[in-house]
C-alpha positions as a LaTeX table, in Angstrom:
\begin{tabular}{lrrr}
\hline
Residue & $x$ (\AA) & $y$ (\AA) & $z$ (\AA) \\
\hline
Unk1 & $-55.98$ & 9.24 & 67.18 \\
Unk2 & $-58.45$ & 6.60 & 67.08 \\
Unk3 & $-60.57$ & 8.38 & 70.28 \\
Unk4 & $-60.49$ & 11.14 & 67.81 \\
Unk5 & $-61.65$ & 9.24 & 64.88 \\
Unk6 & $-64.73$ & 7.48 & 66.54 \\
Unk7 & $-65.88$ & 10.65 & 68.24 \\
Unk8 & $-65.96$ & 11.77 & 64.52 \\
Unk9 & $-67.42$ & 8.20 & 63.28 \\
Unk10 & $-70.81$ & 8.44 & 65.44 \\
Unk11 & $-71.17$ & 12.04 & 66.44 \\
Unk12 & $-69.19$ & 13.27 & 69.67 \\
Unk13 & $-66.76$ & 15.06 & 68.54 \\
Unk14 & $-67.37$ & 17.44 & 72.02 \\
Unk15 & $-66.64$ & 15.35 & 74.38 \\
Unk16 & $-63.20$ & 14.53 & 75.75 \\
Unk17 & $-61.49$ & 11.96 & 77.63 \\
Unk18 & $-62.44$ & 13.06 & 81.27 \\
Unk19 & $-65.95$ & 12.99 & 80.05 \\
Unk20 & $-66.02$ & 9.44 & 80.60 \\
Unk21 & $-64.40$ & 8.90 & 83.93 \\
Unk22 & $-65.30$ & 5.76 & 86.09 \\
Unk23 & $-64.08$ & 3.07 & 82.87 \\
Unk24 & $-61.54$ & 3.99 & 79.61 \\
Unk25 & $-63.37$ & 6.84 & 77.71 \\
Unk26 & $-63.68$ & 4.43 & 74.14 \\
Unk27 & $-65.48$ & 1.97 & 76.30 \\
Unk28 & $-67.90$ & 3.92 & 77.74 \\
Unk29 & $-68.77$ & 5.68 & 74.34 \\
Unk30 & $-69.47$ & 2.47 & 73.82 \\
Unk31 & $-72.09$ & 1.29 & 76.33 \\
Unk32 & $-73.11$ & 5.11 & 76.84 \\
Unk33 & $-74.35$ & 6.07 & 73.56 \\
Unk34 & $-75.35$ & 4.99 & 70.03 \\
Unk35 & $-72.36$ & 2.10 & 69.37 \\
Unk36 & $-74.14$ & $-0.53$ & 71.99 \\
Unk37 & $-77.49$ & 0.03 & 69.90 \\
Unk38 & $-75.75$ & $-1.50$ & 66.63 \\
Unk39 & $-73.92$ & $-3.94$ & 68.17 \\
Unk40 & $-75.99$ & $-7.00$ & 66.95 \\
Unk41 & $-76.37$ & $-5.92$ & 63.55 \\
Unk42 & $-74.80$ & $-8.87$ & 61.78 \\
Unk43 & $-72.89$ & $-8.56$ & 58.34 \\
Unk44 & $-72.60$ & $-11.73$ & 56.17 \\
Unk45 & $-69.15$ & $-12.53$ & 55.00 \\
Unk46 & $-68.14$ & $-13.24$ & 50.87 \\
Unk47 & $-68.54$ & $-16.85$ & 49.93 \\
Unk48 & $-65.14$ & $-16.32$ & 48.64 \\
Unk49 & $-63.49$ & $-15.38$ & 52.38 \\
Unk50 & $-62.20$ & $-11.91$ & 53.84 \\
Unk51 & $-60.95$ & $-9.42$ & 51.60 \\
Unk52 & $-60.99$ & $-5.74$ & 51.57 \\
Unk53 & $-62.53$ & $-4.42$ & 55.01 \\
Unk54 & $-63.03$ & $-8.05$ & 56.19 \\
Unk55 & $-60.13$ & $-8.93$ & 58.67 \\
Unk56 & $-58.68$ & $-12.75$ & 58.44 \\
Unk57 & $-59.65$ & $-14.37$ & 61.60 \\
Unk58 & $-56.74$ & $-17.03$ & 62.81 \\
Unk59 & $-56.88$ & $-19.46$ & 65.63 \\
Unk60 & $-54.14$ & $-21.40$ & 66.39 \\
Unk61 & $-52.76$ & $-20.74$ & 63.20 \\
Unk62 & $-55.65$ & $-22.13$ & 61.38 \\
Unk63 & $-57.70$ & $-19.22$ & 59.59 \\
Unk64 & $-61.92$ & $-19.85$ & 60.50 \\
Unk65 & $-64.75$ & $-20.10$ & 58.12 \\
Unk66 & $-66.64$ & $-17.06$ & 59.36 \\
Unk67 & $-70.15$ & $-16.76$ & 58.29 \\
Unk68 & $-70.91$ & $-13.40$ & 59.87 \\
Unk69 & $-69.63$ & $-10.57$ & 62.02 \\
Unk70 & $-70.96$ & $-7.54$ & 64.20 \\
Unk71 & $-69.47$ & $-5.21$ & 67.05 \\
Unk72 & $-70.01$ & $-7.78$ & 69.50 \\
Unk73 & $-68.97$ & $-10.78$ & 67.67 \\
Unk74 & $-68.65$ & $-13.36$ & 65.68 \\
Unk75 & $-70.22$ & $-16.73$ & 63.45 \\
Unk76 & $-68.04$ & $-19.04$ & 63.05 \\
Unk77 & $-69.08$ & $-22.14$ & 60.99 \\
Unk78 & $-67.01$ & $-24.76$ & 62.30 \\
Unk79 & $-66.95$ & $-27.76$ & 60.24 \\
Unk80 & $-63.61$ & $-28.88$ & 60.76 \\
Unk81 & $-64.37$ & $-28.44$ & 64.97 \\
Unk82 & $-61.51$ & $-26.41$ & 65.26 \\
Unk83 & $-63.21$ & $-24.76$ & 68.24 \\
Unk84 & $-64.78$ & $-27.81$ & 69.91 \\
Unk85 & $-67.95$ & $-27.50$ & 71.70 \\
Unk86 & $-66.96$ & $-25.89$ & 75.39 \\
Unk87 & $-69.26$ & $-23.43$ & 75.57 \\
Unk88 & $-67.65$ & $-20.46$ & 78.20 \\
Unk89 & $-64.21$ & $-20.82$ & 76.82 \\
Unk90 & $-62.20$ & $-17.75$ & 76.52 \\
Unk91 & $-59.89$ & $-17.82$ & 73.53 \\
Unk92 & $-57.30$ & $-15.50$ & 71.45 \\
Unk93 & $-58.08$ & $-14.86$ & 68.11 \\
Unk94 & $-55.73$ & $-12.73$ & 65.51 \\
Unk95 & $-57.27$ & $-10.16$ & 63.67 \\
Unk96 & $-55.29$ & $-8.91$ & 60.37 \\
Unk97 & $-56.10$ & $-6.60$ & 58.13 \\
Unk98 & $-54.00$ & $-5.11$ & 54.88 \\
Unk99 & $-52.54$ & $-2.73$ & 57.34 \\
Unk100 & $-53.10$ & $-3.59$ & 60.93 \\
Unk101 & $-52.95$ & $-7.00$ & 63.20 \\
Unk102 & $-54.25$ & $-7.34$ & 66.33 \\
Unk103 & $-55.25$ & $-9.84$ & 69.06 \\
Unk104 & $-59.46$ & $-9.92$ & 70.44 \\
Unk105 & $-60.38$ & $-12.53$ & 73.03 \\
Unk106 & $-63.38$ & $-13.83$ & 72.33 \\
Unk107 & $-66.09$ & $-16.62$ & 74.51 \\
Unk108 & $-67.86$ & $-18.97$ & 73.06 \\
Unk109 & $-71.20$ & $-18.72$ & 73.92 \\
Unk110 & $-72.75$ & $-20.90$ & 71.66 \\
Unk111 & $-72.53$ & $-24.51$ & 69.57 \\
Unk112 & $-75.04$ & $-25.95$ & 67.39 \\
Unk113 & $-73.87$ & $-28.33$ & 64.69 \\
Unk114 & $-71.37$ & $-26.90$ & 62.95 \\
Unk115 & $-72.32$ & $-23.12$ & 64.28 \\
Unk116 & $-69.85$ & $-21.61$ & 66.96 \\
Unk117 & $-70.83$ & $-18.08$ & 68.27 \\
Unk118 & $-68.26$ & $-16.22$ & 69.66 \\
Unk119 & $-68.50$ & $-12.72$ & 72.03 \\
Unk120 & $-65.67$ & $-10.72$ & 72.01 \\
Unk121 & $-64.55$ & $-9.92$ & 75.69 \\
Unk122 & $-62.14$ & $-7.47$ & 74.51 \\
Unk123 & $-62.66$ & $-4.33$ & 73.61 \\
Unk124 & $-60.01$ & $-2.79$ & 70.94 \\
Unk125 & $-60.36$ & 0.08 & 70.25 \\
Unk126 & $-58.78$ & 0.00 & 66.16 \\
Unk127 & $-60.51$ & $-3.43$ & 65.73 \\
Unk128 & $-63.85$ & $-1.73$ & 66.47 \\
Unk129 & $-63.39$ & 1.09 & 64.53 \\
Unk130 & $-61.98$ & $-1.19$ & 61.49 \\
Unk131 & $-65.18$ & $-3.79$ & 62.23 \\
Unk132 & $-67.76$ & $-0.88$ & 62.51 \\
Unk133 & $-66.62$ & 0.16 & 58.63 \\
Unk134 & $-68.61$ & $-3.61$ & 57.48 \\
Unk135 & $-72.01$ & $-1.66$ & 59.46 \\
Unk136 & $-72.89$ & 0.99 & 57.21 \\
Unk137 & $-72.75$ & $-0.52$ & 54.12 \\
Unk138 & $-73.75$ & $-3.68$ & 54.96 \\
Unk139 & $-77.22$ & $-3.02$ & 56.74 \\
Unk140 & $-77.78$ & $-1.01$ & 53.33 \\
Unk141 & $-76.92$ & $-4.19$ & 51.13 \\
Unk142 & $-79.48$ & $-6.04$ & 53.43 \\
Unk143 & $-82.51$ & $-3.61$ & 52.86 \\
Unk144 & $-81.93$ & $-4.25$ & 49.39 \\
Unk145 & $-85.07$ & $-6.56$ & 47.54 \\
Unk146 & $-85.18$ & $-7.99$ & 44.51 \\
Unk147 & $-87.75$ & $-6.91$ & 41.93 \\
Unk148 & $-90.42$ & $-9.60$ & 40.67 \\
Unk149 & $-90.88$ & $-9.83$ & 37.00 \\
Unk150 & $-93.76$ & $-12.10$ & 36.46 \\
Unk151 & $-95.45$ & $-10.45$ & 33.70 \\
Unk152 & $-91.96$ & $-10.66$ & 31.82 \\
Unk153 & $-92.13$ & $-6.65$ & 31.24 \\
Unk154 & $-89.10$ & $-5.84$ & 33.04 \\
Unk155 & $-86.41$ & $-4.46$ & 31.01 \\
Unk156 & $-83.15$ & $-5.67$ & 32.45 \\
Unk157 & $-81.57$ & $-9.34$ & 33.32 \\
Unk158 & $-82.61$ & $-8.53$ & 37.17 \\
Unk159 & $-83.78$ & $-6.07$ & 39.04 \\
Unk160 & $-82.97$ & $-4.70$ & 42.71 \\
Unk161 & $-83.98$ & $-1.92$ & 44.89 \\
Unk162 & $-82.78$ & $-0.58$ & 48.23 \\
Unk163 & $-84.25$ & 1.76 & 51.02 \\
Unk164 & $-83.77$ & 5.13 & 49.80 \\
Unk165 & $-83.93$ & 4.89 & 46.20 \\
Unk166 & $-81.01$ & 2.75 & 45.04 \\
Unk167 & $-81.20$ & 0.44 & 42.17 \\
Unk168 & $-79.03$ & $-2.76$ & 40.92 \\
Unk169 & $-79.75$ & $-3.17$ & 37.16 \\
Unk170 & $-78.39$ & $-5.96$ & 35.06 \\
Unk171 & $-78.20$ & $-5.18$ & 31.72 \\
Unk172 & $-80.29$ & $-6.66$ & 29.24 \\
Unk173 & $-77.88$ & $-8.48$ & 26.20 \\
Unk174 & $-74.33$ & $-7.91$ & 27.72 \\
Unk175 & $-72.06$ & $-8.32$ & 31.12 \\
Unk176 & $-72.68$ & $-4.71$ & 31.68 \\
Unk177 & $-74.28$ & $-3.77$ & 35.23 \\
Unk178 & $-75.44$ & $-0.73$ & 36.56 \\
Unk179 & $-75.61$ & 0.47 & 40.42 \\
Unk180 & $-77.17$ & 3.67 & 41.44 \\
Unk181 & $-75.76$ & 4.63 & 44.75 \\
Unk182 & $-75.46$ & 7.31 & 47.01 \\
Unk183 & $-74.57$ & 10.42 & 44.45 \\
Unk184 & $-72.97$ & 7.77 & 41.88 \\
Unk185 & $-74.25$ & 5.68 & 38.74 \\
Unk186 & $-71.36$ & 3.00 & 38.31 \\
Unk187 & $-71.25$ & 0.69 & 35.63 \\
Unk188 & $-69.59$ & $-2.84$ & 36.61 \\
Unk189 & $-68.61$ & $-5.29$ & 33.46 \\
Unk190 & $-66.47$ & $-7.82$ & 33.51 \\
Unk191 & $-63.11$ & $-7.76$ & 32.80 \\
Unk192 & $-63.07$ & $-3.59$ & 32.18 \\
Unk193 & $-62.76$ & $-1.12$ & 35.91 \\
Unk194 & $-65.89$ & $-0.56$ & 37.97 \\
Unk195 & $-66.39$ & 2.95 & 36.52 \\
Unk196 & $-68.33$ & 5.90 & 37.63 \\
Unk197 & $-70.85$ & 7.19 & 34.73 \\
Unk198 & $-70.99$ & 10.68 & 36.07 \\
Unk199 & $-67.24$ & 11.45 & 36.62 \\
Unk200 & $-65.54$ & 9.08 & 33.96 \\
Unk201 & $-63.17$ & 7.94 & 36.09 \\
Unk202 & $-62.44$ & 4.29 & 38.22 \\
Unk203 & $-65.07$ & 4.48 & 41.51 \\
Unk204 & $-62.19$ & 5.13 & 44.38 \\
Unk205 & $-60.98$ & 1.94 & 46.62 \\
Unk206 & $-62.60$ & 2.69 & 49.18 \\
Unk207 & $-66.00$ & 2.71 & 47.50 \\
Unk208 & $-65.15$ & $-0.46$ & 45.63 \\
Unk209 & $-65.12$ & $-2.25$ & 49.27 \\
Unk210 & $-68.40$ & $-0.71$ & 50.37 \\
Unk211 & $-69.98$ & $-2.40$ & 46.89 \\
Unk212 & $-68.62$ & $-5.66$ & 48.22 \\
Unk213 & $-69.72$ & $-5.53$ & 51.55 \\
Unk214 & $-72.90$ & $-4.63$ & 50.39 \\
Unk215 & $-73.75$ & $-6.85$ & 47.66 \\
Unk216 & $-72.29$ & $-9.75$ & 49.85 \\
Unk217 & $-75.57$ & $-8.92$ & 52.69 \\
Unk218 & $-78.18$ & $-9.02$ & 50.03 \\
Unk219 & $-81.17$ & $-11.11$ & 51.22 \\
Unk220 & $-81.12$ & $-13.83$ & 49.02 \\
Unk221 & $-77.86$ & $-14.04$ & 46.88 \\
Unk222 & $-79.17$ & $-15.43$ & 43.11 \\
Unk223 & $-76.19$ & $-16.47$ & 40.33 \\
Unk224 & $-76.15$ & $-13.03$ & 39.14 \\
Unk225 & $-75.12$ & $-11.46$ & 42.43 \\
Unk226 & $-72.40$ & $-14.16$ & 43.09 \\
Unk227 & $-70.94$ & $-13.85$ & 40.18 \\
Unk228 & $-70.39$ & $-9.91$ & 40.34 \\
Unk229 & $-69.30$ & $-10.40$ & 43.95 \\
Unk230 & $-67.18$ & $-12.57$ & 42.62 \\
Unk231 & $-65.83$ & $-9.76$ & 39.72 \\
Unk232 & $-65.75$ & $-6.76$ & 42.93 \\
Unk233 & $-63.78$ & $-9.43$ & 44.51 \\
Unk234 & $-61.02$ & $-9.90$ & 41.99 \\
Unk235 & $-60.51$ & $-6.31$ & 40.89 \\
Unk236 & $-60.08$ & $-5.24$ & 44.71 \\
Unk237 & $-57.50$ & $-8.34$ & 44.61 \\
Unk238 & $-56.25$ & $-6.73$ & 41.15 \\
Unk239 & $-55.79$ & $-3.23$ & 41.88 \\
Unk240 & $-53.84$ & $-4.49$ & 45.63 \\
Unk241 & $-53.70$ & $-2.58$ & 49.19 \\
Unk242 & $-52.57$ & 0.26 & 47.94 \\
Unk243 & $-56.04$ & 1.05 & 45.71 \\
Unk244 & $-54.11$ & 1.09 & 42.25 \\
Unk245 & $-56.61$ & 1.67 & 39.49 \\
Unk246 & $-56.29$ & $-0.82$ & 36.86 \\
Unk247 & $-56.29$ & 0.39 & 33.44 \\
Unk248 & $-57.95$ & $-1.89$ & 31.28 \\
Unk249 & $-60.38$ & $-2.04$ & 28.28 \\
Unk250 & $-62.05$ & 0.76 & 26.54 \\
Unk251 & $-61.12$ & 3.25 & 29.34 \\
Unk252 & $-57.69$ & 3.21 & 28.23 \\
\hline
\end{tabular}
């Protein structure tokens, strides 16, 4: 099942496991095809800690403070020196999502002040698939840029533009934020569900998670972006693991 999901996600639906003899089929797919090219895209973690699509990462019963994650490894902010400085050491980590947990071995490949760079040793197909869900929205967020307002004529408190026409606008005179993302125009307002202006429905739980990942990876987070991240994070936690919509405010 995981094999089929990986083939579909990365466009290799015609291959079968027999096409990758000489190693595990999924591992060969990773090494020989598109997946390895995105290995080093590093996706930032929320300043609030893991939530939604982000895994909680545990070492010896203590949750690690993660700076970023990629398909190849993680950056740990080790301000309590849980990992030490032993470069080359292989350690076992517990990765936990709301619906899945697994162990992943990683090698410490760099130690600089409080930063520890870890490289995954094992290839865990399910964990790989879940981490890969962070790549697209995270990479999208990294490509946004803030619109300068030197002349003071911008009709917004703050505005950001994405790489392919996406916009994020903090509306003047209120708590509303409007995001144009994909085929959706989304309104985010404090105290109310994140709402699609086109379909007049709360956005899906999956899309809410993607929005969070995207916002977390904006370059140079402003105070408004950080507050918006906290609002989206709160909505995710309020909906719960099942993604149930919250009916509050004027949307009934």
